[in-house]
N, C-alpha and C positions, 0 to 999 in steps of 0.2 A: 275735502277728500280725506277719508280715513285710511292711512296705510296699515295693512296687516303686516306682522313680522313673516318673513320668509321661512324661518326656522324658529322652533321653540327651544329654550334652554332646558337641558335636562340635568338635574342635580343627581349625582351618584353618591350612594353610600360607600363608605371605605370597604365595607365587606363585599360589595358587588365587584370590586376590582380584583378579587382572587389574590390578594397579595402583591399586586403589580403596580401599585399607587407609588407616589413619590416618597411616602413614608414607610414603604414595605422594608421589612427586615431582610437582610442577605439571605440567599437561598443556600440550602445545604445540598443542593444537586450535585455539587462537585464530589462530595463524599457520600454516596448512597449508603444506607444502612443495610444490614445483612438481609431483612425481609424485602426490601426494595430490590436488591441485586438479585435475590431469588425469583422475585415476581418478574423482572426484567428478562432473566434468562429463559423463563417459562413463555413469556410473550413473544421473545425472539425465536425460540423453537417453533412455537405455533405458527408464526408468520413465515418462517422459513420452510416448514412442511407444506404449507398452504401454496407457497409459490413453486415448490417442486411439483405438487399435484397438478397445479394449472399449468405448468411447463409440459407435463406428460399429456394432459388433456389437449393442449394445443397441438403438440406432435402427432397425436393420434388423429386429430381433426384433418391435418395436413398430409398425413400418411408417411410421415417422416420420424418413425419410432426410434431409429438409431442415431438421430441427430447427424453430425458431421463425421462420425467415425468411419464410414465407408465411402467418402467422397474422395 
């Protein structure tokens, strides 16, 4: 009887680990550069704006445009 392996071994190249392998250099994420900080702020502003729009849409859908201001 020939036994087939249940799983096959996959060899990963270091580049496919995106810098997260055991030999990865320390990340500079603790100190973002100025362009990274600007990109983060823009992303944060876009996400916050989207969440606010979604909240207004949800309140309109429920008929609660004033929120809890008049309760």
